[in-house]
C-alpha positions in Angstrom: 0.0 0.0 0.0 2.8 2.4 0.8 4.3 1.7 -2.7 1.0 2.8 -4.3 0.8 5.9 -2.1 4.4 6.8 -3.2 3.5 6.2 -6.8 0.5 8.6 -6.5 2.7 11.2 -4.9 5.2 10.9 -7.7 2.4 11.6 -10.2 1.2 14.6 -8.2 4.7 15.9 -8.0 5.1 15.5 -11.8 1.9 17.5 -12.4 3.3 20.3 -10.2 6.6 20.2 -12.1 4.9 20.2 -15.5 3.2 23.5 -14.8 5.8 25.3 -12.8 6.6 28.7 -14.0 3.7 28.9 -16.5 1.2 31.7 -16.7 -2.2 31.0 -15.2 -3.6 30.7 -18.7 -1.0 28.2 -19.8 -1.4 26.2 -16.6 -5.2 26.1 -16.9 -4.9 24.8 -20.5 -2.2 22.2 -19.7 -4.2 21.0 -16.7 -7.4 20.8 -18.7 -5.7 18.7 -21.3 -4.1 16.5 -18.6 -7.4 16.0 -16.9 -9.0 14.9 -20.1 -6.2 12.4 -20.9 -6.0 11.0 -17.4 -9.7 10.7 -17.1 -10.0 8.8 -20.4 -7.1 6.5 -19.5 -8.5 5.7 -16.0 -12.0 5.1 -17.4 -10.7 2.7 -20.1 -8.5 0.8 -17.6 -11.4 0.5 -15.1 -13.6 -0.9 -17.8 -11.0 -3.5 -18.7 -10.8 -4.5 -15.0 -14.5 -4.8 -14.7 -14.8 -6.8 -17.9 -12.1 -9.2 -16.6 -14.1 -9.7 -13.4 -17.3 -10.3 -15.4 -15.4 -12.8 -17.6 -14.3 -14.7 -14.4 -18.0 -15.1 -13.6 -18.5 -12.5 -11.0 -22.0 -11.0 -10.7 -22.6 -7.3 -11.1 -23.2 -7.0 -7.4 -19.9 -8.7 -6.6 -18.1 -6.5 -9.1 -19.7 -3.4 -7.6 -18.5 -4.4 -4.1 -15.0 -5.2 -5.4 -14.7 -2.0 -7.3 -16.4 0.3 -4.8 -19.1 1.5 -7.1 -22.8 0.9 -7.4 -24.6 -1.9 -9.2 -25.9 0.7 -11.7 -22.4 2.1 -12.3 -21.1 -1.5 -13.1 -23.8 -1.7 -15.8 -22.8 1.7 -17.2 -19.1 0.6 -17.2 -19.9 -2.6 -19.0 -22.1 -0.9 -21.5 -19.3 1.7 -21.9 -21.5 4.6 -20.9 -19.6 7.6 -19.3 -20.2 8.5 -15.7 -22.5 11.4 -15.0 -19.4 13.6 -14.5 -18.0 12.6 -17.8 -15.3 10.2 -16.5 
């Protein structure tokens, strides 16, 4: 678990470094682009993981509990529908 926390911190530090010294306008644009890219990547990887659990025979309710999301969200993920917040 500590390794994962360190990994997350490295990513956060990289984000800080990537925008250091930029104007607020440039920072806002870069962070918007980054947010879109990261959001898309995370959504795709989450879907792959959910589909793997489904292929292993887990029920939607089991997948929901394992992934920490609702039953309805599992259905949306499997159907490849975006979250309400666009992720």
